[in-house]
Legacy VTK file of the C-alpha trace (Angstrom):
# vtk DataFile Version 3.0
C-alpha trace
ASCII
DATASET POLYDATA
POINTS 746 float
21.636 12.263 29.961
25.351 11.565 31.904
25.097 14.987 33.596
21.812 13.932 34.980
22.956 10.815 36.023
26.264 11.916 37.700
24.067 14.422 39.860
22.533 11.513 41.479
25.600 9.380 41.676
24.734 7.035 39.276
25.845 5.554 36.144
25.078 5.128 32.736
23.736 1.445 31.733
26.512 1.582 28.539
29.779 2.962 29.016
30.206 4.079 25.486
28.888 2.879 21.879
31.178 0.146 21.904
29.940 -0.944 25.413
26.537 -0.806 23.624
27.628 -2.781 20.446
29.147 -5.270 22.488
25.793 -5.996 24.454
23.687 -6.312 21.481
26.340 -8.557 19.785
26.118 -11.226 22.851
22.056 -10.752 22.371
21.052 -14.451 21.299
17.002 -13.137 20.691
17.000 -12.294 16.795
20.324 -13.653 16.166
20.653 -15.266 12.471
24.585 -14.577 11.452
25.285 -13.865 8.140
27.018 -16.145 5.731
29.134 -15.898 2.261
29.716 -17.681 -0.394
31.116 -16.499 -4.283
30.466 -17.521 -7.819
32.839 -17.013 -10.701
32.108 -18.125 -14.590
33.323 -21.385 -15.481
32.496 -21.943 -19.120
34.283 -21.422 -22.094
36.545 -18.570 -22.927
36.777 -16.848 -25.874
40.446 -15.416 -27.437
39.698 -12.035 -25.856
38.314 -12.960 -22.749
36.116 -9.877 -21.075
36.682 -8.588 -17.943
33.262 -10.388 -16.227
34.317 -13.484 -16.616
37.781 -12.673 -14.533
35.450 -11.378 -11.654
34.676 -12.994 -8.599
30.783 -12.229 -7.232
30.075 -12.661 -3.344
26.673 -13.479 -2.084
26.046 -12.502 1.358
22.343 -14.505 2.988
21.380 -15.591 5.968
19.598 -18.634 6.866
15.646 -18.814 5.611
14.873 -21.434 7.789
16.155 -19.920 11.055
14.521 -16.518 9.823
11.225 -18.597 9.497
11.632 -19.979 13.223
12.047 -16.279 14.500
8.879 -15.272 12.694
6.807 -18.307 13.826
7.895 -18.040 17.670
7.235 -14.103 17.532
4.744 -13.785 20.079
3.510 -10.366 18.610
1.978 -12.639 15.772
0.264 -15.062 18.069
-3.151 -13.661 17.142
-2.294 -12.918 13.579
-0.712 -16.040 12.026
-2.857 -19.291 10.811
-1.100 -22.873 11.278
-3.623 -24.391 8.945
-5.030 -23.706 5.330
-8.772 -23.318 5.527
-11.684 -21.727 3.385
-13.615 -18.942 4.784
-17.170 -18.502 3.294
-19.848 -15.904 4.585
-22.189 -17.007 6.913
-25.173 -14.872 5.536
-25.170 -16.259 1.779
-22.752 -19.012 1.790
-20.522 -17.466 -0.279
-16.556 -17.461 -0.287
-14.302 -14.975 0.814
-10.551 -14.647 -0.005
-8.234 -12.702 2.159
-5.354 -14.093 3.705
-2.736 -16.619 2.409
-3.868 -19.682 4.131
-7.486 -19.084 2.769
-6.561 -19.343 -0.339
-6.739 -22.457 -3.001
-2.984 -22.885 -3.595
-2.307 -23.458 0.438
-5.243 -25.817 0.480
-3.874 -27.925 -2.201
-0.548 -27.722 -0.978
-1.751 -29.252 2.570
-3.698 -31.665 0.508
-0.717 -33.091 -1.379
2.105 -32.165 0.922
5.205 -32.018 -0.525
3.723 -31.360 -4.393
6.202 -33.096 -6.040
5.556 -36.514 -4.207
2.295 -38.878 -3.063
-0.506 -36.959 -1.318
-0.068 -36.370 2.566
-2.049 -39.017 3.502
0.458 -41.467 2.253
3.177 -40.080 3.557
3.771 -40.444 7.363
6.605 -38.194 7.896
4.305 -35.369 7.132
1.096 -36.495 9.150
-0.154 -33.650 11.232
2.621 -31.165 10.496
1.682 -27.210 9.783
2.211 -26.048 6.254
4.479 -22.960 6.054
4.889 -21.480 2.907
8.114 -19.583 2.134
7.097 -16.500 0.514
10.227 -14.745 -1.306
11.113 -11.042 -3.215
13.657 -9.232 -4.600
14.153 -5.997 -6.168
17.095 -4.142 -7.085
17.169 -0.535 -5.510
19.630 2.459 -5.509
20.780 3.971 -2.642
22.134 7.093 -4.433
23.113 8.244 -8.064
26.350 9.405 -9.666
28.412 8.518 -6.881
30.017 5.067 -7.287
28.379 1.637 -7.633
25.883 1.760 -5.148
23.072 -0.295 -6.219
22.128 -3.168 -3.966
20.022 -6.385 -4.868
18.450 -7.305 -1.208
16.484 -10.589 -0.977
13.320 -10.697 1.318
11.338 -13.567 2.752
8.282 -13.650 4.681
5.884 -16.818 5.513
2.259 -17.647 4.147
1.066 -17.948 7.608
1.148 -14.609 9.014
-1.803 -13.046 8.106
-1.606 -9.663 5.059
-2.303 -6.758 7.508
0.951 -8.026 9.546
3.501 -8.060 6.182
1.789 -4.847 5.037
2.793 -2.794 8.637
6.268 -3.167 7.726
7.256 -5.051 10.994
9.383 -8.060 10.878
7.221 -10.465 9.438
9.270 -9.516 6.090
13.014 -9.897 6.593
15.899 -9.215 4.621
17.836 -12.766 4.027
20.391 -11.997 1.277
21.784 -9.541 -0.743
22.550 -10.692 -4.268
25.414 -10.270 -6.714
24.872 -8.019 -9.704
27.281 -8.882 -12.554
28.275 -5.818 -14.618
30.178 -5.209 -17.662
31.232 -2.595 -20.120
28.686 -1.726 -22.627
30.627 -3.619 -25.404
29.852 -6.884 -23.535
26.492 -6.113 -21.830
24.290 -7.349 -24.860
26.369 -10.635 -25.079
24.017 -13.628 -25.043
27.059 -15.563 -22.885
26.599 -12.840 -20.309
23.011 -12.444 -20.374
23.010 -16.693 -19.607
25.955 -15.933 -16.901
23.730 -13.309 -15.152
20.445 -15.559 -15.224
22.405 -18.819 -14.046
23.962 -16.841 -11.235
20.654 -15.592 -9.938
18.980 -19.102 -9.928
21.945 -21.047 -8.611
22.339 -18.159 -5.581
18.698 -18.869 -4.752
19.084 -22.528 -4.674
22.423 -21.771 -2.538
20.474 -19.595 -0.202
17.412 -21.711 0.508
19.162 -25.263 0.538
18.711 -25.231 3.967
14.912 -25.738 3.214
15.163 -28.657 1.374
15.284 -31.514 4.218
12.605 -29.888 6.343
10.263 -29.632 2.879
9.982 -33.396 2.826
10.428 -34.678 6.615
8.873 -32.434 9.403
10.780 -30.477 12.289
9.528 -29.523 15.523
9.567 -25.630 16.348
8.470 -23.277 19.117
5.347 -20.868 17.931
4.717 -17.232 19.210
1.714 -18.646 21.530
3.908 -20.950 23.340
3.295 -24.429 21.713
5.377 -26.495 19.795
4.613 -27.710 16.339
5.678 -30.112 13.630
5.927 -27.924 10.329
6.721 -28.749 6.893
7.788 -26.284 4.062
6.837 -25.665 1.000
8.089 -22.650 -1.526
5.335 -20.027 -2.018
5.013 -17.436 -4.579
7.675 -14.745 -5.593
7.323 -10.951 -5.117
8.759 -9.373 -8.275
8.214 -6.790 -11.071
7.892 -7.497 -14.758
11.672 -7.714 -15.279
12.182 -9.840 -12.496
9.670 -11.872 -13.221
11.412 -12.650 -16.357
14.281 -13.544 -15.451
12.953 -16.142 -12.543
10.230 -17.394 -15.219
13.105 -17.584 -17.881
10.753 -16.223 -20.244
11.641 -13.676 -23.234
10.677 -9.935 -22.730
7.232 -8.721 -24.264
5.648 -12.219 -23.702
3.898 -13.448 -20.498
5.478 -14.721 -17.407
2.146 -17.035 -16.439
0.936 -18.338 -19.636
1.388 -19.568 -23.347
-0.461 -16.595 -25.121
0.923 -15.135 -28.101
2.886 -12.023 -27.352
1.275 -9.928 -30.589
-1.935 -10.503 -29.118
-1.717 -11.661 -25.637
-5.452 -11.012 -24.119
-6.345 -13.670 -26.674
-5.814 -16.280 -23.738
-3.674 -19.121 -23.019
-3.283 -22.024 -20.716
-0.989 -21.491 -17.869
2.715 -22.412 -17.865
3.244 -25.772 -16.207
6.243 -27.565 -15.251
5.130 -30.812 -17.740
4.835 -28.352 -20.876
7.741 -26.716 -20.384
10.109 -29.382 -20.000
8.324 -31.023 -23.162
9.224 -28.182 -25.069
12.297 -27.785 -23.972
13.121 -31.521 -24.524
11.431 -31.292 -28.275
12.342 -28.004 -29.640
15.637 -25.892 -30.668
16.405 -22.882 -28.512
15.361 -19.983 -31.174
12.114 -21.619 -31.827
11.624 -21.894 -27.946
12.778 -17.956 -28.116
10.862 -16.738 -31.182
7.496 -18.845 -31.181
7.054 -19.973 -27.432
9.021 -17.212 -25.258
11.012 -19.841 -23.551
14.198 -19.911 -22.108
14.384 -22.267 -19.442
12.056 -23.504 -16.381
9.108 -21.642 -14.700
8.773 -20.522 -10.864
5.535 -19.574 -8.883
4.915 -15.847 -9.372
2.558 -13.539 -7.221
0.689 -10.315 -8.276
2.508 -6.827 -8.696
-0.147 -4.003 -8.076
2.452 -1.684 -7.802
4.734 -2.266 -11.270
1.717 -3.923 -13.074
-1.240 -1.528 -12.535
-0.004 1.824 -10.750
3.228 2.165 -12.667
2.469 0.362 -15.608
-1.152 0.361 -16.844
-2.050 3.740 -15.316
1.458 5.989 -15.424
3.313 4.514 -18.438
0.435 3.805 -20.380
-2.459 5.814 -19.821
-1.407 9.086 -18.516
1.105 8.850 -21.594
-1.277 7.888 -24.065
-3.572 10.934 -22.725
-0.360 13.103 -23.735
-0.001 11.636 -27.643
-3.445 11.837 -27.894
-3.626 15.472 -27.136
-0.754 16.257 -29.240
-2.120 13.913 -32.540
-5.515 15.591 -32.092
-4.769 19.205 -31.653
-1.335 19.926 -32.613
1.766 20.373 -30.404
1.168 23.776 -29.141
-2.813 23.357 -28.215
-2.017 19.833 -26.369
0.944 21.764 -24.371
-1.362 24.463 -23.338
-4.245 21.561 -22.336
-1.157 19.603 -20.745
-0.183 22.714 -18.423
-3.852 23.305 -17.205
-4.299 19.698 -16.333
-1.221 20.267 -14.019
-2.592 23.529 -12.722
-5.627 21.470 -12.044
-3.773 18.362 -10.233
-1.775 21.514 -8.344
-4.742 23.151 -7.427
-6.510 20.306 -5.632
-6.865 20.615 -1.669
-4.949 19.115 0.583
-5.972 15.705 2.145
-4.369 13.938 5.692
-1.482 16.142 5.615
-0.924 15.890 1.818
-0.386 18.359 -0.714
-0.953 17.481 -4.295
1.762 19.388 -6.028
2.365 19.445 -9.634
3.058 16.071 -10.731
6.285 15.564 -11.762
6.584 11.774 -12.887
7.488 10.144 -9.623
4.432 9.484 -7.631
2.281 7.740 -9.619
-0.271 6.472 -6.605
-0.844 10.394 -5.696
-1.569 11.087 -9.004
-4.194 7.883 -9.434
-5.913 9.974 -6.746
-6.798 13.074 -8.497
-6.029 12.792 -12.270
-9.388 11.439 -13.653
-11.198 14.806 -12.549
-8.137 16.582 -13.848
-8.479 15.266 -17.411
-12.402 15.754 -17.543
-13.203 18.444 -20.352
-10.392 18.051 -21.952
-10.569 14.761 -23.653
-13.178 12.277 -24.931
-15.900 10.555 -22.257
-14.677 7.328 -23.579
-10.975 8.541 -22.572
-12.484 9.415 -19.210
-14.404 6.092 -18.792
-11.335 4.051 -19.922
-9.758 5.945 -16.514
-12.606 5.359 -14.405
-12.705 1.572 -15.570
-8.971 0.939 -14.753
-9.120 3.259 -11.236
-12.142 0.880 -10.145
-9.952 -2.644 -11.185
-6.982 -1.230 -9.048
-9.010 -0.540 -6.079
-11.397 -3.387 -6.137
-8.166 -5.931 -6.107
-6.346 -4.115 -3.471
-9.577 -4.666 -1.107
-8.710 -6.385 1.939
-11.304 -9.013 1.635
-12.441 -10.447 -1.719
-15.674 -11.639 -2.216
-17.514 -13.393 -4.861
-19.434 -10.460 -5.474
-16.280 -8.341 -5.485
-14.875 -10.927 -8.298
-17.716 -10.115 -10.580
-17.162 -6.227 -10.344
-13.193 -6.625 -10.991
-14.698 -8.800 -14.121
-17.006 -6.069 -15.317
-14.429 -3.361 -14.648
-11.821 -4.856 -17.008
-14.492 -5.630 -19.480
-15.027 -1.949 -19.519
-11.374 -1.000 -19.620
-11.185 -3.482 -22.442
-13.783 -1.500 -24.321
-13.162 2.215 -23.383
-9.278 1.727 -24.000
-9.816 1.428 -28.141
-10.393 5.532 -27.977
-6.521 5.482 -27.785
-5.937 3.179 -31.102
-4.891 6.173 -32.996
-1.666 6.900 -31.163
-1.124 3.117 -29.719
-0.327 0.682 -32.257
-1.196 -2.443 -30.014
-3.026 -3.426 -26.786
-0.829 -6.407 -26.366
1.034 -5.165 -23.403
2.397 -7.630 -20.797
1.487 -5.053 -17.994
-2.096 -4.610 -19.101
-2.298 -8.249 -20.122
-1.343 -9.160 -16.497
-4.893 -7.779 -15.348
-6.636 -10.897 -17.204
-4.891 -13.347 -14.448
-5.938 -11.730 -11.390
-9.196 -13.162 -10.917
-7.333 -16.638 -11.020
-4.581 -15.202 -9.003
-7.422 -14.233 -5.977
-8.413 -17.524 -6.028
-4.732 -19.083 -5.653
-3.297 -16.438 -3.376
-5.997 -14.454 -1.704
-6.269 -10.840 -1.516
-3.329 -9.088 -3.498
-2.423 -6.768 -1.089
-0.599 -9.392 0.858
1.796 -10.114 -2.053
2.498 -6.802 -3.622
6.251 -5.317 -4.506
5.438 -2.319 -2.700
5.724 -4.321 0.426
9.712 -4.958 -0.463
10.052 -1.316 -1.811
8.722 0.036 1.579
11.213 -2.339 3.055
14.131 -0.865 1.219
14.249 1.874 3.359
15.124 0.045 6.938
16.795 -2.368 5.275
19.077 -0.898 2.761
18.989 2.481 2.227
19.146 3.691 6.021
21.873 1.549 7.014
23.728 2.802 4.018
23.165 6.362 5.178
24.546 5.242 8.843
27.485 3.441 7.189
30.973 5.556 5.964
30.185 4.480 2.681
33.412 2.891 2.436
32.551 -1.104 1.892
29.535 -0.400 3.036
27.751 -3.710 2.269
29.710 -5.066 5.359
28.417 -2.789 7.839
24.791 -2.768 6.724
25.045 -6.507 7.232
25.648 -5.480 10.918
23.065 -2.875 11.081
20.507 -5.242 9.903
21.764 -8.141 12.026
21.349 -5.091 15.131
18.342 -4.177 14.182
16.643 -7.655 14.488
18.332 -8.323 17.774
16.895 -5.305 19.181
13.429 -6.027 17.427
13.622 -9.433 18.948
14.318 -8.137 22.567
11.813 -5.460 22.492
9.081 -8.098 21.659
10.368 -10.350 24.322
10.712 -7.362 26.949
7.343 -6.207 26.142
6.034 -9.896 26.572
7.874 -10.069 30.191
5.961 -6.818 31.057
9.179 -5.201 31.400
8.437 -1.864 29.254
5.352 -1.038 31.335
5.225 2.403 32.564
8.178 4.784 31.328
8.837 8.251 31.603
6.981 8.367 28.299
3.906 7.097 29.549
2.105 10.378 29.514
0.742 11.800 25.766
1.321 15.246 25.035
-1.924 17.789 25.611
-3.627 18.633 22.418
-2.697 22.184 20.721
-5.081 24.845 21.712
-5.876 28.186 20.506
-5.070 30.518 23.371
-7.422 33.479 22.139
-10.894 31.888 21.273
-11.814 31.052 24.720
-15.696 32.028 24.692
-18.437 32.131 22.175
-18.914 35.605 21.608
-14.935 35.364 20.787
-14.869 32.157 18.555
-18.426 33.650 16.963
-16.272 36.640 15.938
-13.234 34.760 14.989
-14.877 32.296 12.383
-17.445 35.135 11.470
-20.338 32.901 12.647
-22.460 35.613 14.563
-25.506 32.878 15.513
-23.167 30.438 16.941
-24.551 30.776 20.605
-27.985 29.643 18.753
-26.541 26.485 17.074
-24.825 25.555 20.360
-27.816 25.779 22.053
-29.738 23.856 19.045
-27.040 21.123 19.495
-27.802 20.794 23.396
-31.061 20.646 22.943
-30.823 17.626 20.792
-28.443 15.966 22.745
-30.459 16.449 26.002
-33.650 15.133 24.604
-32.526 12.440 21.784
-36.242 11.034 21.399
-37.471 14.448 20.625
-38.251 14.510 17.104
-38.966 18.101 16.694
-36.450 20.317 14.875
-34.601 23.124 17.204
-35.201 25.501 14.571
-39.131 25.410 16.025
-38.308 25.294 19.634
-39.059 28.654 21.625
-35.506 30.190 22.524
-36.619 30.224 26.148
-36.965 26.298 26.282
-33.448 25.661 24.838
-30.780 24.896 27.487
-28.520 27.833 28.341
-24.842 27.603 27.941
-22.302 29.906 30.162
-20.273 30.769 27.188
-16.790 29.445 28.172
-15.476 26.798 25.848
-12.163 25.269 24.256
-10.802 25.575 20.505
-8.541 22.839 19.040
-6.687 23.084 15.761
-7.708 19.312 15.007
-9.250 15.949 15.553
-8.012 12.245 15.209
-10.224 9.992 13.503
-9.580 6.345 14.067
-10.672 3.850 11.473
-10.730 0.009 10.307
-9.284 0.173 7.195
-6.886 -2.641 6.813
-6.633 -2.333 2.843
-4.573 0.893 3.380
-1.406 1.008 5.300
-2.625 0.558 9.025
-1.705 -1.347 12.151
-1.360 -4.797 12.828
-4.520 -4.934 13.758
-6.080 -2.850 10.364
-6.772 0.020 12.373
-5.647 3.477 10.758
-5.462 6.873 12.637
-5.901 10.397 10.306
-5.850 13.983 11.814
-8.805 15.904 10.376
-7.591 19.797 10.596
-9.182 23.210 11.297
-6.172 25.507 11.333
-6.234 29.169 11.217
-2.255 29.206 9.798
-1.691 25.844 8.474
2.343 25.958 8.076
2.572 29.321 8.918
1.088 30.108 5.141
-2.511 29.354 4.407
-6.060 28.544 6.480
-6.819 24.966 6.496
-10.478 23.578 6.758
-11.032 20.019 5.836
-13.720 17.961 4.695
-15.408 15.396 6.587
-17.774 12.167 6.117
-20.369 12.337 8.363
-22.505 9.411 9.935
-26.391 10.277 9.709
-27.293 6.916 11.415
-28.922 5.898 8.155
-29.083 2.205 7.230
-28.173 2.922 3.605
-25.243 1.956 2.015
-22.313 3.931 0.597
-22.876 7.773 0.152
-26.366 7.065 0.403
-25.792 6.745 4.049
-23.359 9.513 4.833
-23.216 13.403 4.313
-20.626 15.637 3.606
-19.243 18.960 5.296
-16.564 21.131 6.189
-14.903 21.896 9.199
-14.954 25.556 10.720
-13.563 24.656 13.797
-13.302 21.991 16.946
-14.165 23.462 20.250
-15.352 21.440 23.411
-17.729 22.961 26.485
-19.277 21.728 30.085
-22.808 21.289 30.643
-23.947 19.990 33.616
-20.295 18.435 34.612
-20.683 17.329 31.130
-18.002 17.702 28.266
-19.130 17.764 25.038
-16.393 17.705 22.117
-18.173 19.205 18.923
-16.974 20.237 15.408
-18.748 23.495 13.568
-19.341 22.655 10.385
-20.718 24.088 6.984
-22.875 21.636 5.349
-22.568 20.229 1.534
-25.481 18.851 -0.366
-25.398 16.123 -3.133
-25.689 16.704 -6.548
-28.447 14.541 -7.958
-29.324 11.075 -6.769
-26.574 8.844 -8.104
-22.721 9.247 -9.070
-21.619 10.819 -12.312
-21.843 8.575 -14.857
-18.505 9.132 -16.144
-16.165 9.082 -13.490
-18.299 7.331 -11.130
-17.929 9.781 -8.458
-20.939 11.802 -6.592
-20.879 15.417 -6.924
-21.591 17.528 -3.793
-22.022 21.702 -3.609
-21.871 23.739 -0.381
-25.417 24.001 1.158
-27.168 27.673 1.518
-30.364 29.055 3.153
-32.965 30.685 0.932
-31.239 33.814 2.118
-28.028 33.008 0.909
-26.506 32.628 4.281
-24.437 29.226 4.498
-26.323 26.344 6.089
-24.034 26.025 9.268
-24.885 23.321 12.249
-22.858 22.103 15.288
-22.395 18.585 15.574
-20.767 15.884 18.259
-17.596 14.832 16.916
-18.524 11.013 17.341
-20.859 11.719 14.460
-17.529 12.058 12.013
-16.950 9.302 10.401
-13.421 10.667 8.518
-11.975 12.794 6.650
-13.317 13.340 3.150
-11.370 14.705 -0.178
-13.092 16.944 -2.313
-11.697 17.778 -6.080
-13.234 20.815 -8.140
-15.636 20.000 -11.029
-13.260 22.051 -13.521
-15.392 21.741 -16.196
-13.812 22.716 -19.974
-12.473 26.116 -18.883
-8.704 26.831 -18.098
-8.049 27.545 -14.439
-6.125 30.751 -13.651
-2.428 30.365 -13.183
-2.442 32.233 -9.707
-4.923 29.805 -8.124
-3.437 27.995 -5.125
-4.316 24.393 -3.742
-5.609 25.791 -0.288
-8.010 28.589 -2.463
-10.126 25.588 -4.224
-12.818 24.505 -1.644
-13.421 28.618 -1.515
-12.994 29.002 -5.678
-15.217 26.471 -6.771
-19.087 25.740 -6.788
-19.431 22.285 -7.124
-16.893 18.943 -6.194
-16.341 15.742 -6.885
-16.247 13.316 -3.482
-13.142 11.714 -4.303
-13.379 8.179 -3.626
-10.005 7.344 -4.944
-8.424 9.616 -1.830
-7.578 6.226 -0.576
-9.193 2.446 -0.472
-10.822 3.078 2.682
-12.763 5.708 0.666
-13.405 3.540 -2.278
-15.015 1.488 -0.089
-17.489 3.485 1.656
-18.136 6.756 -1.004
-19.779 4.490 -4.065
LINES 1 747
746 0 1 2 3 4 5 6 7 8 9 10 11 12 13 14 15 16 17 18 19 20 21 22 23 24 25 26 27 28 29 30 31 32 33 34 35 36 37 38 39 40 41 42 43 44 45 46 47 48 49 50 51 52 53 54 55 56 57 58 59 60 61 62 63 64 65 66 67 68 69 70 71 72 73 74 75 76 77 78 79 80 81 82 83 84 85 86 87 88 89 90 91 92 93 94 95 96 97 98 99 100 101 102 103 104 105 106 107 108 109 110 111 112 113 114 115 116 117 118 119 120 121 122 123 124 125 126 127 128 129 130 131 132 133 134 135 136 137 138 139 140 141 142 143 144 145 146 147 148 149 150 151 152 153 154 155 156 157 158 159 160 161 162 163 164 165 166 167 168 169 170 171 172 173 174 175 176 177 178 179 180 181 182 183 184 185 186 187 188 189 190 191 192 193 194 195 196 197 198 199 200 201 202 203 204 205 206 207 208 209 210 211 212 213 214 215 216 217 218 219 220 221 222 223 224 225 226 227 228 229 230 231 232 233 234 235 236 237 238 239 240 241 242 243 244 245 246 247 248 249 250 251 252 253 254 255 256 257 258 259 260 261 262 263 264 265 266 267 268 269 270 271 272 273 274 275 276 277 278 279 280 281 282 283 284 285 286 287 288 289 290 291 292 293 294 295 296 297 298 299 300 301 302 303 304 305 306 307 308 309 310 311 312 313 314 315 316 317 318 319 320 321 322 323 324 325 326 327 328 329 330 331 332 333 334 335 336 337 338 339 340 341 342 343 344 345 346 347 348 349 350 351 352 353 354 355 356 357 358 359 360 361 362 363 364 365 366 367 368 369 370 371 372 373 374 375 376 377 378 379 380 381 382 383 384 385 386 387 388 389 390 391 392 393 394 395 396 397 398 399 400 401 402 403 404 405 406 407 408 409 410 411 412 413 414 415 416 417 418 419 420 421 422 423 424 425 426 427 428 429 430 431 432 433 434 435 436 437 438 439 440 441 442 443 444 445 446 447 448 449 450 451 452 453 454 455 456 457 458 459 460 461 462 463 464 465 466 467 468 469 470 471 472 473 474 475 476 477 478 479 480 481 482 483 484 485 486 487 488 489 490 491 492 493 494 495 496 497 498 499 500 501 502 503 504 505 506 507 508 509 510 511 512 513 514 515 516 517 518 519 520 521 522 523 524 525 526 527 528 529 530 531 532 533 534 535 536 537 538 539 540 541 542 543 544 545 546 547 548 549 550 551 552 553 554 555 556 557 558 559 560 561 562 563 564 565 566 567 568 569 570 571 572 573 574 575 576 577 578 579 580 581 582 583 584 585 586 587 588 589 590 591 592 593 594 595 596 597 598 599 600 601 602 603 604 605 606 607 608 609 610 611 612 613 614 615 616 617 618 619 620 621 622 623 624 625 626 627 628 629 630 631 632 633 634 635 636 637 638 639 640 641 642 643 644 645 646 647 648 649 650 651 652 653 654 655 656 657 658 659 660 661 662 663 664 665 666 667 668 669 670 671 672 673 674 675 676 677 678 679 680 681 682 683 684 685 686 687 688 689 690 691 692 693 694 695 696 697 698 699 700 701 702 703 704 705 706 707 708 709 710 711 712 713 714 715 716 717 718 719 720 721 722 723 724 725 726 727 728 729 730 731 732 733 734 735 736 737 738 739 740 741 742 743 744 745
């Protein structure tokens, strides 16, 4: 770039990297400086003092109040933020809907009695007319490397409840890092000492108290802040739910392991029910009972905090992977013995590996580190090898997971969630031959989801997967960019620079400074060079009557009100096509899928491939959902097909983008009773030829994922995943491929 500028007698904007860093350091936008405090053990010391008692633990943090100001002032969120709590109802039947945080009962209750530990808002003049800003916190330890020293970090994140779920999930700057907590360590000899455990917990809680101290004054007296829409508002802050996995929930709530951090249910029978923990009940027990009784009979060791959902660790990694998947292996071993069970598990692995790729993802043999991907394909893989009730238990759990993950939860959804939970509890009993107890905290947490949805809204806005995704940008990449020597200090500067650059980009964009650059033009779509005529394409895809299919398509497009079947129209009456066309390797489908990873507006984009040589290895022809124009819901209003190729042609100066497809037909009129998935098979004419058609690309809804119906037979070791759509004769329409598929393929 410098050489290019020199030819034009110009100078670059920055002399070198130091000049660039100096400009970023001087930028005030998004600037929240890092602060530090240290803590040290100050209690009684034994005769032989363990090393950790002499250590000093540093905690780095940024002012959470200032970070909240930046989020509120971000103009990118001006249409995606709620300043007042509200209750949302369906206009058609007046039923309640739960979506974003401010539409939930907790925010409503807090606004009515704000702040919660004083009188009602109507009796506190200082809070009149103020907007409630709930502070949402989350923390989770993460390891940036293994086996090369102390490379474990403990980031603390913050967001505000006012931004909508889709903004928080879009991995933008609505979730920010505000601290790196200390991780006290000692040798194995002292790791299980009660004194060390207590200090570990006290350090965690005292660190949070110090970091959040700047919020305390503005939790009772309003402050005026500038918001992204340009208006100034009075705001009052309140501590909202904390995002954490089960182990961290125990530390936060001071509850003993194997107990529930939310309710007082007995650990030996968690699902028997119990009232929720409350401050008054906990304070009473602490005052009246000995610590040993609190530990043994109540599972308590201190105070409580407000805890959120955790879809990732409670359901996906917990109930699904750590429980049910492991139980299948134990069940097979108990019933069939070691050798036979290993053969079956190997076949299950091969079935998973044989699943066709979907949206660019290949399902390789599962190694246990990708529970989300396994959820999408595991149910058909075990069918035929395990009892029906076991398949139904998996189906009930998967339906529960996908229902609670919806972007909008209605009263009808709550009923479906309750029914899925009931069926899961009913069918999981099949595992009692290998599971000593079902009183498991992660599975027990499912019983709290209905109440939690009413309090906090759709769970997908408060999941630890959001904080884990943030680790990449806030911790792992800054560590990789560092010199690895005293990396934390460099990581702090990197995060501060990234925040300034992000804030500057938003400001420049709002001022119109980023409109029209040299990168404005998009790349042209990849084309196949060899097929440029109908005859050439017909030969390439082995469809000899392609020209006739195109003429049928043209007749339907030019005569939309003609109810006649193009097959019945004389060839002389069909529109003619000159024969030239353009062929494409893929097409992009854009659709509204806010329950899945998507942009701020909830729009998701995926590529559907019809490529003769994908990754220079194999033929890839994806399957699709086709909107037939029917008013029926779910699969009754959709058809499934496999794309042979994409192409376009001109007719009377109009461009027609098309897809050549092979139709699939539904097997039966309802989904499969055990798996809950529809079954389809390739469609053929009476003479055995494929049922092929040309359709307009706008009738394609999105990509569909098909999984073979394996049955009880073992599949060959040589079978590759890219052969499965051509090898098997019937398939499940995988509604568990993603959350949007679950919402449409019912």
